[in-house]
Each structure stands twice: as C-alpha cells, then as structure tokens.
C-alpha positions in Angstrom: 32.9 98.7 53.8 30.2 97.3 55.7 28.2 97.3 52.6 30.7 95.1 51.0 30.6 92.6 53.6 26.9 92.6 53.4 27.0 92.3 49.7 29.6 89.5 50.0 27.5 87.8 52.5 24.4 88.1 50.4 26.4 86.9 47.4 27.7 84.0 49.5 24.2 83.1 50.7 22.9 83.5 47.1 25.6 81.2 45.8 25.0 78.6 48.5 21.3 78.9 47.9 21.8 78.6 44.1 24.2 75.7 44.7 21.5 74.0 47.0 18.8 74.7 44.4 21.0 73.4 41.6 21.8 70.3 43.7 18.1 69.8 44.6 17.1 70.2 40.9 19.9 67.9 39.8 18.8 65.3 42.3 15.1 65.8 41.3 16.1 65.3 37.6 18.2 62.3 38.5 15.3 60.8 40.5 12.9 61.7 37.7 15.3 60.2 35.1 15.8 57.1 37.3 12.0 56.8 37.8 11.4 57.3 34.1 14.2 54.8 33.3 12.8 52.3 35.7 9.3 52.8 34.3 10.6 52.4 30.8 12.6 49.3 31.9 9.5 47.9 33.6 7.4 48.7 30.6 10.0 47.1 28.2 10.2 44.1 30.5 6.4 43.7 30.5 6.3 44.1 26.7 9.1 41.5 26.4 7.2 39.1 28.6 4.1 39.7 26.6 6.0 39.2 23.4 7.6 36.0 24.8 4.1 34.7 25.8 2.8 35.4 22.3 5.8 33.7 20.7 5.4 30.7 22.9 1.7 30.5 22.1 2.4 30.8 18.4 5.1 28.1 18.7 2.7 25.8 20.6 0.0 26.4 17.9 2.5 25.7 15.2 3.7 22.5 17.0 0.1 21.3 17.4 -0.5 22.0 13.6 2.6 20.1 12.7 1.7 17.2 15.0 -1.8 17.0 13.5 -0.5 17.2 9.9 2.0 14.4 10.8 -0.8 12.3 12.4 -3.0 12.8 9.3 -0.2 11.9 6.9 0.6 8.8 9.0 -3.1 7.8 9.0 -3.3 8.3 5.3 -0.1 6.2 4.7 -1.4 3.4 7.0 -4.7 3.4 5.1 -2.9 3.3 1.7 -0.6 0.5 3.0 -3.7 -1.4 4.2 -5.2 -1.1 0.7 -2.0 -2.3 -0.9 -1.9 -5.2 1.6 -5.5 -6.1 0.8 -4.9 -6.1 -2.9 -1.8 -8.2 -2.5 -3.7 -10.7 -0.4 -6.4 -10.9 -3.0 -3.9 -11.4 -5.8 -2.1 -14.0 -3.7 -5.4 -15.9 -3.2 -6.2 -15.6 -6.9 -2.8 -16.9 -7.8 -3.1 -19.8 -5.4 -6.5 -20.6 -7.0 -5.0 -20.5 -10.5 -2.1 -22.7 -9.4 -4.5 -25.2 -7.9 -6.5 -25.1 -11.1 -3.5 -25.6 -13.2 -2.3 -28.5 -10.9 -5.7 -30.1 -11.2 -5.7 -29.7 -14.9 -2.2 -31.3 -15.1 -3.3 -34.1 -12.9 -6.4 -34.8 -15.1 -4.3 -34.6 -18.3 -1.9 -37.1 -16.8 -4.7 -39.4 -16.0 -6.1 -39.0 -19.5 -2.7 -39.6 -21.0 -2.4 -42.8 -19.0 -5.9 -43.8 -20.1 -4.9 -43.1 -23.8 -1.8 -45.2 -23.4 -3.9 -48.0 -22.0 -6.3 -47.7 -24.9 -3.4 -47.8 -27.3 -2.1 -51.0 -25.6 -5.6 -52.4 -25.9 -5.8 -51.5 -29.5 -2.5 -53.1 -30.2 -3.6 -56.2 -28.4 -6.8 -56.3 -30.3 -5.0 -55.8 -33.6 -2.8 -58.8 -32.6 -5.9 -60.8 -31.8 -7.3 -59.8 -35.1 -4.2 -61.0 -36.9 -4.6 -64.3 -35.1 -8.2 -64.4 -35.9 -7.4 -63.5 -39.5 -5.0 -66.4 -39.6 -7.8 -68.6 -38.3 -10.2 -67.3 -40.8 -7.7 -67.6 -43.6 -9.6 -70.6 -44.5 -12.5 -68.3 -45.3 -12.7 -66.7 -48.6 -11.0 -63.4 -49.1 -14.3 -61.6 -49.3 -15.6 -63.2 -46.1 -12.4 -62.4 -44.2 -12.5 -58.8 -45.5 -16.1 -58.2 -44.4 -15.4 -59.8 -41.0 -12.4 -57.6 -40.5 -14.2 -54.4 -41.6 -17.1 -55.1 -39.2 -14.7 -55.5 -36.3 -12.6 -52.5 -37.2 -15.8 -50.4 -37.5 -17.0 -51.5 -34.1 -13.7 -50.7 -32.5 -13.4 -47.4 -34.2 -16.9 -46.4 -33.2 -16.1 -47.3 -29.6 -12.8 -45.4 -29.7 -14.4 -42.3 -31.4 -17.3 -42.2 -28.9 -14.9 -42.4 -26.0 -12.8 -39.7 -27.4 -15.8 -37.4 -28.1 -16.9 -37.8 -24.4 -13.4 -36.9 -23.3 -13.3 -33.8 -25.5 -16.7 -32.7 -24.2 -15.5 -33.1 -20.7 -12.3 -31.1 -21.4 -14.4 -28.4 -23.1 -16.7 -28.1 -20.1 -13.8 -27.8 -17.8 -12.1 -25.2 -20.0 -15.4 -23.1 -20.2 -15.7 -23.3 -16.4 -12.1 -22.0 -16.0 -12.8 -19.2 -18.4 -15.9 -18.3 -16.5 -14.0 -18.3 -13.2 -11.3 -16.1 -14.8 -13.8 -13.7 -16.3 -15.7 -13.5 -13.0 -12.5 -12.8 -11.0 -10.2 -10.6 -13.0 -6.8 -9.7 -11.5 -6.7 -6.0 -10.6 -3.5 -4.0 -11.6 -1.4 -2.7 -8.8 
C-alpha cells in the first residue's frame, strides 16, 4: 500500500503541477493575446489617425481648389460685368450725342421754318405792293406794265431761289456731317 500512496501523491503532485503549468500557459496566452490585441488596437488606432490626417489633407486641398475656382469665376464675372457696363456707358454716351444732334437739328429746322414764314409774309407784302404799284402804273400801257411786273418778279424769284439754294446747301453739309459722325461711331451690338 505504500506504493499506492506514493503513486497517489505523485499523481496529485503531477495534477497540481499540470494544473499550475496549464494556468501558467493560459495566463501566458491571455497576456500574449492581450498584448497582441493591444498591439493590433494601437496599430489600428495609428492607421485610423493616419487615414484621418490624409482625409483632412484631401478635404483641405479640395476646399482650397473650390475656393480658387469660386474666386476665378467671381473675377471672370466681374470682368464680364465691367465689359457690359463699359459698353452700356458707351451706348449711353452715343445715344446722348444723337439726341443732342436731333435736338439741334429740330431747333435749326424751327428757325428755318420761322425764316420761311417771314419770307412768305414778305412775299405777300411785296405782292400787295406790286398790286398797288400796278394800280399806279395802270396808266402805263399794258406792255409797259407787263414788262415792269416781269422784271420785278424775276428779281424777287432770283433772290428767293438763291436764298433757298444756300439753305439747302447748308442742310446738305449738316446731313453729310451727321452721316460721317454716325459712320465713324457705329453703335456696337450687346
């Protein structure tokens, strides 16, 4: 029986030793797993931070590109608006000039119309004077009166025609000058 006790004791010691080794191995594996898990966690955290930095850099680069594009578009729009404003100002000036020219022409035509009315009045007065003169010269022979009247009418008509020719020449010069101004400054299309 003593052998049995020894065998029991050896078995007990072997069991305790196996239990201790198993516990030690389990603890080693747990520590190893924990260390590995921590290392993996640290590595994943480092990768996540790196990825976060990359994403932030890409987002900043994209934001800078968008801001530059927006700035370029705004600059282009401002330049285009400036061009339109310049064209509108030029057209406005040209329109003001044309209005001034038309107003001046209307004023001159009014003056000429007034002058023509005065001339008509003078002609009417002269005709009346001639009738009076004709009555005076009624004592003349018919041929003498007719010749006298024709001479006076011819003189008056020559006067009137020469005045009208000068007026028409002046109008023609002014019209040619307006055409030259218009041809020299065409209105651009918008």
